[in-house]
CHARMM internal coordinates of N, CA and C (Angstrom, degrees):
IC EDIT
DIST 1 N 1 CA 1.4438
DIST 1 CA 1 C 1.5269
ANGL 1 N 1 CA 1 C 108.51
DIST 1 C 2 N 1.3152
ANGL 1 CA 1 C 2 N 115.66
DIHE 1 N 1 CA 1 C 2 N 132.81
DIST 2 N 2 CA 1.4627
ANGL 1 C 2 N 2 CA 121.04
DIHE 1 CA 1 C 2 N 2 CA -178.36
DIST 2 CA 2 C 1.5250
ANGL 2 N 2 CA 2 C 110.70
DIHE 1 C 2 N 2 CA 2 C -83.71
DIST 2 C 3 N 1.2923
ANGL 2 CA 2 C 3 N 115.14
DIHE 2 N 2 CA 2 C 3 N 148.02
DIST 3 N 3 CA 1.4593
ANGL 2 C 3 N 3 CA 120.99
DIHE 2 CA 2 C 3 N 3 CA 174.62
DIST 3 CA 3 C 1.5220
ANGL 3 N 3 CA 3 C 107.41
DIHE 2 C 3 N 3 CA 3 C -90.57
DIST 3 C 4 N 1.3198
ANGL 3 CA 3 C 4 N 115.98
DIHE 3 N 3 CA 3 C 4 N 124.61
DIST 4 N 4 CA 1.4586
ANGL 3 C 4 N 4 CA 121.11
DIHE 3 CA 3 C 4 N 4 CA -178.33
DIST 4 CA 4 C 1.5181
ANGL 4 N 4 CA 4 C 108.05
DIHE 3 C 4 N 4 CA 4 C -93.08
DIST 4 C 5 N 1.3027
ANGL 4 CA 4 C 5 N 114.89
DIHE 4 N 4 CA 4 C 5 N 125.08
DIST 5 N 5 CA 1.4517
ANGL 4 C 5 N 5 CA 120.34
DIHE 4 CA 4 C 5 N 5 CA 179.23
DIST 5 CA 5 C 1.5148
ANGL 5 N 5 CA 5 C 107.28
DIHE 4 C 5 N 5 CA 5 C -133.68
DIST 5 C 6 N 1.2715
ANGL 5 CA 5 C 6 N 122.34
DIHE 5 N 5 CA 5 C 6 N 117.81
DIST 6 N 6 CA 1.4576
ANGL 5 C 6 N 6 CA 128.80
DIHE 5 CA 5 C 6 N 6 CA 7.31
DIST 6 CA 6 C 1.5319
ANGL 6 N 6 CA 6 C 111.40
DIHE 5 C 6 N 6 CA 6 C -78.27
DIST 6 C 7 N 1.2992
ANGL 6 CA 6 C 7 N 115.42
DIHE 6 N 6 CA 6 C 7 N 163.06
DIST 7 N 7 CA 1.4597
ANGL 6 C 7 N 7 CA 120.37
DIHE 6 CA 6 C 7 N 7 CA -179.46
DIST 7 CA 7 C 1.5231
ANGL 7 N 7 CA 7 C 110.43
DIHE 6 C 7 N 7 CA 7 C -76.55
DIST 7 C 8 N 1.3140
ANGL 7 CA 7 C 8 N 115.27
DIHE 7 N 7 CA 7 C 8 N 162.86
DIST 8 N 8 CA 1.4585
ANGL 7 C 8 N 8 CA 120.29
DIHE 7 CA 7 C 8 N 8 CA 178.44
DIST 8 CA 8 C 1.5249
ANGL 8 N 8 CA 8 C 110.89
DIHE 7 C 8 N 8 CA 8 C -62.96
DIST 8 C 9 N 1.3104
ANGL 8 CA 8 C 9 N 117.30
DIHE 8 N 8 CA 8 C 9 N -30.83
DIST 9 N 9 CA 1.4702
ANGL 8 C 9 N 9 CA 120.84
DIHE 8 CA 8 C 9 N 9 CA 178.21
DIST 9 CA 9 C 1.5237
ANGL 9 N 9 CA 9 C 109.90
DIHE 8 C 9 N 9 CA 9 C -64.96
DIST 9 C 10 N 1.3259
ANGL 9 CA 9 C 10 N 117.03
DIHE 9 N 9 CA 9 C 10 N -45.37
DIST 10 N 10 CA 1.4672
ANGL 9 C 10 N 10 CA 120.70
DIHE 9 CA 9 C 10 N 10 CA 178.83
DIST 10 CA 10 C 1.5213
ANGL 10 N 10 CA 10 C 110.87
DIHE 9 C 10 N 10 CA 10 C -63.42
DIST 10 C 11 N 1.3255
ANGL 10 CA 10 C 11 N 116.66
DIHE 10 N 10 CA 10 C 11 N -42.42
DIST 11 N 11 CA 1.4589
ANGL 10 C 11 N 11 CA 120.31
DIHE 10 CA 10 C 11 N 11 CA -179.43
DIST 11 CA 11 C 1.5266
ANGL 11 N 11 CA 11 C 111.92
DIHE 10 C 11 N 11 CA 11 C -68.72
DIST 11 C 12 N 1.3184
ANGL 11 CA 11 C 12 N 117.23
DIHE 11 N 11 CA 11 C 12 N -33.29
DIST 12 N 12 CA 1.4671
ANGL 11 C 12 N 12 CA 120.56
DIHE 11 CA 11 C 12 N 12 CA 179.86
DIST 12 CA 12 C 1.5185
ANGL 12 N 12 CA 12 C 112.14
DIHE 11 C 12 N 12 CA 12 C -62.93
DIST 12 C 13 N 1.3211
ANGL 12 CA 12 C 13 N 116.97
DIHE 12 N 12 CA 12 C 13 N -23.63
DIST 13 N 13 CA 1.4626
ANGL 12 C 13 N 13 CA 120.91
DIHE 12 CA 12 C 13 N 13 CA 177.66
DIST 13 CA 13 C 1.5278
ANGL 13 N 13 CA 13 C 111.78
DIHE 12 C 13 N 13 CA 13 C -73.35
DIST 13 C 14 N 1.3232
ANGL 13 CA 13 C 14 N 117.52
DIHE 13 N 13 CA 13 C 14 N -16.22
DIST 14 N 14 CA 1.4666
ANGL 13 C 14 N 14 CA 122.01
DIHE 13 CA 13 C 14 N 14 CA -178.20
DIST 14 CA 14 C 1.5233
ANGL 14 N 14 CA 14 C 112.86
DIHE 13 C 14 N 14 CA 14 C -88.26
DIST 14 C 15 N 1.3300
ANGL 14 CA 14 C 15 N 117.34
DIHE 14 N 14 CA 14 C 15 N -18.68
DIST 15 N 15 CA 1.4627
ANGL 14 C 15 N 15 CA 122.20
DIHE 14 CA 14 C 15 N 15 CA -177.56
DIST 15 CA 15 C 1.5218
ANGL 15 N 15 CA 15 C 109.15
DIHE 14 C 15 N 15 CA 15 C -132.08
DIST 15 C 16 N 1.3294
ANGL 15 CA 15 C 16 N 115.91
DIHE 15 N 15 CA 15 C 16 N 171.16
DIST 16 N 16 CA 1.4632
ANGL 15 C 16 N 16 CA 119.05
DIHE 15 CA 15 C 16 N 16 CA -176.80
DIST 16 CA 16 C 1.5265
ANGL 16 N 16 CA 16 C 113.95
DIHE 15 C 16 N 16 CA 16 C -82.33
DIST 16 C 17 N 1.3388
ANGL 16 CA 16 C 17 N 118.12
DIHE 16 N 16 CA 16 C 17 N -20.19
DIST 17 N 17 CA 1.4608
ANGL 16 C 17 N 17 CA 120.35
DIHE 16 CA 16 C 17 N 17 CA 176.56
DIST 17 CA 17 C 1.5291
ANGL 17 N 17 CA 17 C 109.75
DIHE 16 C 17 N 17 CA 17 C -159.50
DIST 17 C 18 N 1.3157
ANGL 17 CA 17 C 18 N 115.91
DIHE 17 N 17 CA 17 C 18 N 162.14
DIST 18 N 18 CA 1.4676
ANGL 17 C 18 N 18 CA 120.33
DIHE 17 CA 17 C 18 N 18 CA -178.18
DIST 18 CA 18 C 1.5176
ANGL 18 N 18 CA 18 C 111.71
DIHE 17 C 18 N 18 CA 18 C -64.30
DIST 18 C 19 N 1.3251
ANGL 18 CA 18 C 19 N 117.42
DIHE 18 N 18 CA 18 C 19 N -34.04
DIST 19 N 19 CA 1.4541
ANGL 18 C 19 N 19 CA 120.65
DIHE 18 CA 18 C 19 N 19 CA 178.94
DIST 19 CA 19 C 1.5304
ANGL 19 N 19 CA 19 C 110.20
DIHE 18 C 19 N 19 CA 19 C -60.25
DIST 19 C 20 N 1.3076
ANGL 19 CA 19 C 20 N 116.56
DIHE 19 N 19 CA 19 C 20 N -44.62
DIST 20 N 20 CA 1.4654
ANGL 19 C 20 N 20 CA 121.04
DIHE 19 CA 19 C 20 N 20 CA 177.85
DIST 20 CA 20 C 1.5207
ANGL 20 N 20 CA 20 C 110.56
DIHE 19 C 20 N 20 CA 20 C -60.22
DIST 20 C 21 N 1.3115
ANGL 20 CA 20 C 21 N 117.06
DIHE 20 N 20 CA 20 C 21 N -41.18
DIST 21 N 21 CA 1.4576
ANGL 20 C 21 N 21 CA 121.58
DIHE 20 CA 20 C 21 N 21 CA 178.38
DIST 21 CA 21 C 1.5218
ANGL 21 N 21 CA 21 C 110.83
DIHE 20 C 21 N 21 CA 21 C -58.94
DIST 21 C 22 N 1.3150
ANGL 21 CA 21 C 22 N 117.05
DIHE 21 N 21 CA 21 C 22 N -46.74
DIST 22 N 22 CA 1.4619
ANGL 21 C 22 N 22 CA 121.42
DIHE 21 CA 21 C 22 N 22 CA -179.22
DIST 22 CA 22 C 1.5228
ANGL 22 N 22 CA 22 C 110.84
DIHE 21 C 22 N 22 CA 22 C -63.92
DIST 22 C 23 N 1.3204
ANGL 22 CA 22 C 23 N 116.71
DIHE 22 N 22 CA 22 C 23 N -44.84
DIST 23 N 23 CA 1.4651
ANGL 22 C 23 N 23 CA 120.86
DIHE 22 CA 22 C 23 N 23 CA -178.92
DIST 23 CA 23 C 1.5259
ANGL 23 N 23 CA 23 C 110.75
DIHE 22 C 23 N 23 CA 23 C -63.64
DIST 23 C 24 N 1.3256
ANGL 23 CA 23 C 24 N 117.03
DIHE 23 N 23 CA 23 C 24 N -47.92
DIST 24 N 24 CA 1.4657
ANGL 23 C 24 N 24 CA 120.31
DIHE 23 CA 23 C 24 N 24 CA -177.89
DIST 24 CA 24 C 1.5293
ANGL 24 N 24 CA 24 C 111.98
DIHE 23 C 24 N 24 CA 24 C -66.39
DIST 24 C 25 N 1.3151
ANGL 24 CA 24 C 25 N 117.39
DIHE 24 N 24 CA 24 C 25 N -39.94
DIST 25 N 25 CA 1.4654
ANGL 24 C 25 N 25 CA 120.18
DIHE 24 CA 24 C 25 N 25 CA 178.70
DIST 25 CA 25 C 1.5250
ANGL 25 N 25 CA 25 C 110.70
DIHE 24 C 25 N 25 CA 25 C -65.79
DIST 25 C 26 N 1.3118
ANGL 25 CA 25 C 26 N 117.46
DIHE 25 N 25 CA 25 C 26 N -40.95
DIST 26 N 26 CA 1.4606
ANGL 25 C 26 N 26 CA 119.31
DIHE 25 CA 25 C 26 N 26 CA -179.69
DIST 26 CA 26 C 1.5269
ANGL 26 N 26 CA 26 C 111.73
DIHE 25 C 26 N 26 CA 26 C -70.03
DIST 26 C 27 N 1.3323
ANGL 26 CA 26 C 27 N 117.55
DIHE 26 N 26 CA 26 C 27 N -37.65
DIST 27 N 27 CA 1.4670
ANGL 26 C 27 N 27 CA 120.34
DIHE 26 CA 26 C 27 N 27 CA 176.30
DIST 27 CA 27 C 1.5266
ANGL 27 N 27 CA 27 C 110.74
DIHE 26 C 27 N 27 CA 27 C -61.65
DIST 27 C 28 N 1.3180
ANGL 27 CA 27 C 28 N 115.85
DIHE 27 N 27 CA 27 C 28 N -45.26
DIST 28 N 28 CA 1.4637
ANGL 27 C 28 N 28 CA 120.00
DIHE 27 CA 27 C 28 N 28 CA -179.01
DIST 28 CA 28 C 1.5241
ANGL 28 N 28 CA 28 C 110.72
DIHE 27 C 28 N 28 CA 28 C -66.63
DIST 28 C 29 N 1.3208
ANGL 28 CA 28 C 29 N 117.87
DIHE 28 N 28 CA 28 C 29 N -39.42
DIST 29 N 29 CA 1.4631
ANGL 28 C 29 N 29 CA 120.85
DIHE 28 CA 28 C 29 N 29 CA 178.12
DIST 29 CA 29 C 1.5293
ANGL 29 N 29 CA 29 C 110.46
DIHE 28 C 29 N 29 CA 29 C -61.93
DIST 29 C 30 N 1.3297
ANGL 29 CA 29 C 30 N 117.11
DIHE 29 N 29 CA 29 C 30 N -40.12
DIST 30 N 30 CA 1.4672
ANGL 29 C 30 N 30 CA 120.04
DIHE 29 CA 29 C 30 N 30 CA 177.19
DIST 30 CA 30 C 1.5263
ANGL 30 N 30 CA 30 C 110.97
DIHE 29 C 30 N 30 CA 30 C -65.29
DIST 30 C 31 N 1.3344
ANGL 30 CA 30 C 31 N 117.46
DIHE 30 N 30 CA 30 C 31 N -38.30
DIST 31 N 31 CA 1.4663
ANGL 30 C 31 N 31 CA 120.36
DIHE 30 CA 30 C 31 N 31 CA 176.68
DIST 31 CA 31 C 1.5280
ANGL 31 N 31 CA 31 C 110.43
DIHE 30 C 31 N 31 CA 31 C -61.16
DIST 31 C 32 N 1.3179
ANGL 31 CA 31 C 32 N 116.22
DIHE 31 N 31 CA 31 C 32 N -43.09
DIST 32 N 32 CA 1.4662
ANGL 31 C 32 N 32 CA 120.55
DIHE 31 CA 31 C 32 N 32 CA 179.99
DIST 32 CA 32 C 1.5233
ANGL 32 N 32 CA 32 C 110.65
DIHE 31 C 32 N 32 CA 32 C -64.52
DIST 32 C 33 N 1.3249
ANGL 32 CA 32 C 33 N 117.34
DIHE 32 N 32 CA 32 C 33 N -41.25
DIST 33 N 33 CA 1.4621
ANGL 32 C 33 N 33 CA 120.78
DIHE 32 CA 32 C 33 N 33 CA 177.68
DIST 33 CA 33 C 1.5281
ANGL 33 N 33 CA 33 C 111.50
DIHE 32 C 33 N 33 CA 33 C -63.87
DIST 33 C 34 N 1.3313
ANGL 33 CA 33 C 34 N 116.52
DIHE 33 N 33 CA 33 C 34 N -30.84
DIST 34 N 34 CA 1.4613
ANGL 33 C 34 N 34 CA 121.42
DIHE 33 CA 33 C 34 N 34 CA -179.97
DIST 34 CA 34 C 1.5239
ANGL 34 N 34 CA 34 C 112.51
DIHE 33 C 34 N 34 CA 34 C -80.96
DIST 34 C 35 N 1.3432
ANGL 34 CA 34 C 35 N 117.45
DIHE 34 N 34 CA 34 C 35 N -3.87
DIST 35 N 35 CA 1.4538
ANGL 34 C 35 N 35 CA 119.86
DIHE 34 CA 34 C 35 N 35 CA 175.72
DIST 35 CA 35 C 1.5137
ANGL 35 N 35 CA 35 C 116.40
DIHE 34 C 35 N 35 CA 35 C 116.85
DIST 35 C 36 N 1.3251
ANGL 35 CA 35 C 36 N 118.19
DIHE 35 N 35 CA 35 C 36 N -0.52
DIST 36 N 36 CA 1.4688
ANGL 35 C 36 N 36 CA 120.20
DIHE 35 CA 35 C 36 N 36 CA 178.01
DIST 36 CA 36 C 1.5259
ANGL 36 N 36 CA 36 C 109.85
DIHE 35 C 36 N 36 CA 36 C -63.27
DIST 36 C 37 N 1.3204
ANGL 36 CA 36 C 37 N 115.94
DIHE 36 N 36 CA 36 C 37 N 147.95
DIST 37 N 37 CA 1.4620
ANGL 36 C 37 N 37 CA 120.88
DIHE 36 CA 36 C 37 N 37 CA 179.70
DIST 37 CA 37 C 1.5269
ANGL 37 N 37 CA 37 C 110.05
DIHE 36 C 37 N 37 CA 37 C -81.45
DIST 37 C 38 N 1.3220
ANGL 37 CA 37 C 38 N 117.41
DIHE 37 N 37 CA 37 C 38 N 134.32
DIST 38 N 38 CA 1.4645
ANGL 37 C 38 N 38 CA 119.80
DIHE 37 CA 37 C 38 N 38 CA 176.45
DIST 38 CA 38 C 1.5226
ANGL 38 N 38 CA 38 C 111.18
DIHE 37 C 38 N 38 CA 38 C -67.97
DIST 38 C 39 N 1.3206
ANGL 38 CA 38 C 39 N 116.05
DIHE 38 N 38 CA 38 C 39 N 151.13
DIST 39 N 39 CA 1.4588
ANGL 38 C 39 N 39 CA 122.19
DIHE 38 CA 38 C 39 N 39 CA 179.86
DIST 39 CA 39 C 1.5237
ANGL 39 N 39 CA 39 C 111.96
DIHE 38 C 39 N 39 CA 39 C -88.97
DIST 39 C 40 N 1.3233
ANGL 39 CA 39 C 40 N 116.61
DIHE 39 N 39 CA 39 C 40 N -1.94
DIST 40 N 40 CA 1.4618
ANGL 39 C 40 N 40 CA 122.58
DIHE 39 CA 39 C 40 N 40 CA 179.25
DIST 40 CA 40 C 1.5187
ANGL 40 N 40 CA 40 C 108.55
DIHE 39 C 40 N 40 CA 40 C -128.65
DIST 40 C 41 N 1.3179
ANGL 40 CA 40 C 41 N 116.90
DIHE 40 N 40 CA 40 C 41 N 170.49
DIST 41 N 41 CA 1.4582
ANGL 40 C 41 N 41 CA 121.06
DIHE 40 CA 40 C 41 N 41 CA 172.62
DIST 41 CA 41 C 1.5236
ANGL 41 N 41 CA 41 C 106.92
DIHE 40 C 41 N 41 CA 41 C -73.71
DIST 41 C 42 N 1.3172
ANGL 41 CA 41 C 42 N 116.29
DIHE 41 N 41 CA 41 C 42 N 105.80
DIST 42 N 42 CA 1.4610
ANGL 41 C 42 N 42 CA 121.27
DIHE 41 CA 41 C 42 N 42 CA -170.14
DIST 42 CA 42 C 1.5213
ANGL 42 N 42 CA 42 C 112.96
DIHE 41 C 42 N 42 CA 42 C -111.18
DIST 42 C 43 N 1.2877
ANGL 42 CA 42 C 43 N 116.87
DIHE 42 N 42 CA 42 C 43 N 33.46
DIST 43 N 43 CA 1.4593
ANGL 42 C 43 N 43 CA 120.57
DIHE 42 CA 42 C 43 N 43 CA -178.41
DIST 43 CA 43 C 1.5308
ANGL 43 N 43 CA 43 C 110.09
DIHE 42 C 43 N 43 CA 43 C -60.61
DIST 43 C 44 N 1.3190
ANGL 43 CA 43 C 44 N 116.30
DIHE 43 N 43 CA 43 C 44 N 125.23
DIST 44 N 44 CA 1.4686
ANGL 43 C 44 N 44 CA 124.06
DIHE 43 CA 43 C 44 N 44 CA 176.62
DIST 44 CA 44 C 1.5278
ANGL 44 N 44 CA 44 C 113.80
DIHE 43 C 44 N 44 CA 44 C 60.08
DIST 44 C 45 N 1.3271
ANGL 44 CA 44 C 45 N 117.34
DIHE 44 N 44 CA 44 C 45 N 29.06
DIST 45 N 45 CA 1.4689
ANGL 44 C 45 N 45 CA 120.99
DIHE 44 CA 44 C 45 N 45 CA 177.22
DIST 45 CA 45 C 1.5219
ANGL 45 N 45 CA 45 C 108.96
DIHE 44 C 45 N 45 CA 45 C -110.76
DIST 45 C 46 N 1.3166
ANGL 45 CA 45 C 46 N 116.30
DIHE 45 N 45 CA 45 C 46 N 143.13
DIST 46 N 46 CA 1.4572
ANGL 45 C 46 N 46 CA 121.19
DIHE 45 CA 45 C 46 N 46 CA 176.40
DIST 46 CA 46 C 1.5292
ANGL 46 N 46 CA 46 C 109.06
DIHE 45 C 46 N 46 CA 46 C -72.94
DIST 46 C 47 N 1.3497
ANGL 46 CA 46 C 47 N 117.27
DIHE 46 N 46 CA 46 C 47 N 152.20
DIST 47 N 47 CA 1.4675
ANGL 46 C 47 N 47 CA 120.62
DIHE 46 CA 46 C 47 N 47 CA -176.41
DIST 47 CA 47 C 1.5291
ANGL 47 N 47 CA 47 C 114.48
DIHE 46 C 47 N 47 CA 47 C -56.25
DIST 47 C 48 N 1.3216
ANGL 47 CA 47 C 48 N 117.97
DIHE 47 N 47 CA 47 C 48 N -39.04
DIST 48 N 48 CA 1.4615
ANGL 47 C 48 N 48 CA 119.11
DIHE 47 CA 47 C 48 N 48 CA -179.91
DIST 48 CA 48 C 1.5204
ANGL 48 N 48 CA 48 C 111.27
DIHE 47 C 48 N 48 CA 48 C -66.71
DIST 48 C 49 N 1.3050
ANGL 48 CA 48 C 49 N 118.06
DIHE 48 N 48 CA 48 C 49 N -39.43
DIST 49 N 49 CA 1.4696
ANGL 48 C 49 N 49 CA 121.63
DIHE 48 CA 48 C 49 N 49 CA 177.76
DIST 49 CA 49 C 1.5283
ANGL 49 N 49 CA 49 C 109.96
DIHE 48 C 49 N 49 CA 49 C -64.01
DIST 49 C 50 N 1.3326
ANGL 49 CA 49 C 50 N 116.78
DIHE 49 N 49 CA 49 C 50 N -40.23
DIST 50 N 50 CA 1.4658
ANGL 49 C 50 N 50 CA 120.84
DIHE 49 CA 49 C 50 N 50 CA 177.51
DIST 50 CA 50 C 1.5261
ANGL 50 N 50 CA 50 C 109.53
DIHE 49 C 50 N 50 CA 50 C -61.84
DIST 50 C 51 N 1.3294
ANGL 50 CA 50 C 51 N 116.84
DIHE 50 N 50 CA 50 C 51 N -46.22
DIST 51 N 51 CA 1.4642
ANGL 50 C 51 N 51 CA 120.92
DIHE 50 CA 50 C 51 N 51 CA -179.59
DIST 51 CA 51 C 1.5250
ANGL 51 N 51 CA 51 C 111.39
DIHE 50 C 51 N 51 CA 51 C -60.55
DIST 51 C 52 N 1.3188
ANGL 51 CA 51 C 52 N 116.94
DIHE 51 N 51 CA 51 C 52 N -45.09
DIST 52 N 52 CA 1.4654
ANGL 51 C 52 N 52 CA 121.02
DIHE 51 CA 51 C 52 N 52 CA 179.51
DIST 52 CA 52 C 1.5253
ANGL 52 N 52 CA 52 C 110.33
DIHE 51 C 52 N 52 CA 52 C -63.56
DIST 52 C 53 N 1.3154
ANGL 52 CA 52 C 53 N 116.85
DIHE 52 N 52 CA 52 C 53 N -41.15
DIST 53 N 53 CA 1.4675
ANGL 52 C 53 N 53 CA 120.60
DIHE 52 CA 52 C 53 N 53 CA 179.53
DIST 53 CA 53 C 1.5262
ANGL 53 N 53 CA 53 C 110.62
DIHE 52 C 53 N 53 CA 53 C -65.24
DIST 53 C 54 N 1.3260
ANGL 53 CA 53 C 54 N 117.27
DIHE 53 N 53 CA 53 C 54 N -40.72
DIST 54 N 54 CA 1.4648
ANGL 53 C 54 N 54 CA 120.69
DIHE 53 CA 53 C 54 N 54 CA 177.86
DIST 54 CA 54 C 1.5320
ANGL 54 N 54 CA 54 C 110.80
DIHE 53 C 54 N 54 CA 54 C -62.72
DIST 54 C 55 N 1.3214
ANGL 54 CA 54 C 55 N 117.07
DIHE 54 N 54 CA 54 C 55 N -41.41
DIST 55 N 55 CA 1.4651
ANGL 54 C 55 N 55 CA 120.74
DIHE 54 CA 54 C 55 N 55 CA 177.74
DIST 55 CA 55 C 1.5193
ANGL 55 N 55 CA 55 C 109.98
DIHE 54 C 55 N 55 CA 55 C -63.94
DIST 55 C 56 N 1.3134
ANGL 55 CA 55 C 56 N 116.79
DIHE 55 N 55 CA 55 C 56 N -44.96
DIST 56 N 56 CA 1.4625
ANGL 55 C 56 N 56 CA 121.09
DIHE 55 CA 55 C 56 N 56 CA -178.82
DIST 56 CA 56 C 1.5254
ANGL 56 N 56 CA 56 C 111.89
DIHE 55 C 56 N 56 CA 56 C -61.57
DIST 56 C 57 N 1.3090
ANGL 56 CA 56 C 57 N 117.32
DIHE 56 N 56 CA 56 C 57 N -35.99
DIST 57 N 57 CA 1.4663
ANGL 56 C 57 N 57 CA 121.14
DIHE 56 CA 56 C 57 N 57 CA -179.94
DIST 57 CA 57 C 1.5274
ANGL 57 N 57 CA 57 C 112.84
DIHE 56 C 57 N 57 CA 57 C -81.09
DIST 57 C 58 N 1.3221
ANGL 57 CA 57 C 58 N 117.12
DIHE 57 N 57 CA 57 C 58 N -5.10
DIST 58 N 58 CA 1.4620
ANGL 57 C 58 N 58 CA 120.56
DIHE 57 CA 57 C 58 N 58 CA 179.11
DIST 58 CA 58 C 1.5169
ANGL 58 N 58 CA 58 C 113.43
DIHE 57 C 58 N 58 CA 58 C 79.49
DIST 58 C 59 N 1.3231
ANGL 58 CA 58 C 59 N 117.43
DIHE 58 N 58 CA 58 C 59 N 21.31
DIST 59 N 59 CA 1.4582
ANGL 58 C 59 N 59 CA 121.15
DIHE 58 CA 58 C 59 N 59 CA -177.92
DIST 59 CA 59 C 1.5240
ANGL 59 N 59 CA 59 C 112.44
DIHE 58 C 59 N 59 CA 59 C -85.13
DIST 59 C 60 N 1.3134
ANGL 59 CA 59 C 60 N 117.23
DIHE 59 N 59 CA 59 C 60 N -16.07
DIST 60 N 60 CA 1.4573
ANGL 59 C 60 N 60 CA 121.62
DIHE 59 CA 59 C 60 N 60 CA 179.08
DIST 60 CA 60 C 1.5176
ANGL 60 N 60 CA 60 C 109.20
DIHE 59 C 60 N 60 CA 60 C -113.34
DIST 60 C 61 N 1.3071
ANGL 60 CA 60 C 61 N 115.51
DIHE 60 N 60 CA 60 C 61 N 142.33
DIST 61 N 61 CA 1.4577
ANGL 60 C 61 N 61 CA 120.96
DIHE 60 CA 60 C 61 N 61 CA 175.06
DIST 61 CA 61 C 1.5215
ANGL 61 N 61 CA 61 C 108.17
DIHE 60 C 61 N 61 CA 61 C -125.99
DIST 61 C 62 N 1.2939
ANGL 61 CA 61 C 62 N 116.83
DIHE 61 N 61 CA 61 C 62 N 163.49
DIST 62 N 62 CA 1.4522
ANGL 61 C 62 N 62 CA 121.67
DIHE 61 CA 61 C 62 N 62 CA 177.80
DIST 62 CA 62 C 1.5150
ANGL 62 N 62 CA 62 C 108.23
DIHE 61 C 62 N 62 CA 62 C -144.16
DIST 62 C 63 N 1.3120
ANGL 62 CA 62 C 63 N 114.97
DIHE 62 N 62 CA 62 C 63 N 161.82
DIST 63 N 63 CA 1.4645
ANGL 62 C 63 N 63 CA 119.58
DIHE 62 CA 62 C 63 N 63 CA 174.32
DIST 63 CA 63 C 1.5204
ANGL 63 N 63 CA 63 C 107.81
DIHE 62 C 63 N 63 CA 63 C -138.93
DIST 63 C 64 N 1.2965
ANGL 63 CA 63 C 64 N 114.85
DIHE 63 N 63 CA 63 C 64 N 143.81
DIST 64 N 64 CA 1.4640
ANGL 63 C 64 N 64 CA 120.53
DIHE 63 CA 63 C 64 N 64 CA 179.22
DIST 64 CA 64 C 1.5252
ANGL 64 N 64 CA 64 C 109.07
DIHE 63 C 64 N 64 CA 64 C -88.19
DIST 64 C 65 N 1.3099
ANGL 64 CA 64 C 65 N 115.13
DIHE 64 N 64 CA 64 C 65 N 145.83
DIST 65 N 65 CA 1.4479
ANGL 64 C 65 N 65 CA 121.37
DIHE 64 CA 64 C 65 N 65 CA 174.72
DIST 65 CA 65 C 1.5296
ANGL 65 N 65 CA 65 C 107.37
DIHE 64 C 65 N 65 CA 65 C -81.45
DIST 65 C 66 N 1.3373
ANGL 65 CA 65 C 66 N 118.47
DIHE 65 N 65 CA 65 C 66 N 114.25
DIST 66 N 66 CA 1.4706
ANGL 65 C 66 N 66 CA 120.11
DIHE 65 CA 65 C 66 N 66 CA -176.54
DIST 66 CA 66 C 1.5255
ANGL 66 N 66 CA 66 C 112.87
DIHE 65 C 66 N 66 CA 66 C -61.30
DIST 66 C 67 N 1.3321
ANGL 66 CA 66 C 67 N 118.19
DIHE 66 N 66 CA 66 C 67 N -24.92
DIST 67 N 67 CA 1.4607
ANGL 66 C 67 N 67 CA 121.21
DIHE 66 CA 66 C 67 N 67 CA 179.16
DIST 67 CA 67 C 1.5229
ANGL 67 N 67 CA 67 C 111.90
DIHE 66 C 67 N 67 CA 67 C -70.36
DIST 67 C 68 N 1.3313
ANGL 67 CA 67 C 68 N 117.53
DIHE 67 N 67 CA 67 C 68 N -22.07
DIST 68 N 68 CA 1.4578
ANGL 67 C 68 N 68 CA 122.06
DIHE 67 CA 67 C 68 N 68 CA -177.45
DIST 68 CA 68 C 1.5239
ANGL 68 N 68 CA 68 C 112.48
DIHE 67 C 68 N 68 CA 68 C -84.80
DIST 68 C 69 N 1.3178
ANGL 68 CA 68 C 69 N 118.17
DIHE 68 N 68 CA 68 C 69 N -18.15
DIST 69 N 69 CA 1.4613
ANGL 68 C 69 N 69 CA 121.44
DIHE 68 CA 68 C 69 N 69 CA -178.50
DIST 69 CA 69 C 1.5167
ANGL 69 N 69 CA 69 C 110.29
DIHE 68 C 69 N 69 CA 69 C -79.92
DIST 69 C 70 N 1.3096
ANGL 69 CA 69 C 70 N 115.67
DIHE 69 N 69 CA 69 C 70 N 149.58
DIST 70 N 70 CA 1.4622
ANGL 69 C 70 N 70 CA 120.14
DIHE 69 CA 69 C 70 N 70 CA -179.26
DIST 70 CA 70 C 1.5087
ANGL 70 N 70 CA 70 C 110.65
DIHE 69 C 70 N 70 CA 70 C -78.59
END
COOR INIT
IC SEED 1 N 1 CA 1 C
IC BUILD
């Protein structure tokens, strides 16, 4: 079993809910796979790990669409 660093608890403090964390990390990972430049030194790191690290460092921001909220 792999040790995940940062933990989900630490990452949850960066976003309003775990669902948002998953969505934002997956969107960023897809951007990286499509050729976007990483915001960190990402030598030999998988795109999802890079995305999670960028979120943890506060390098990525997001905004909710107010029309989508109930």
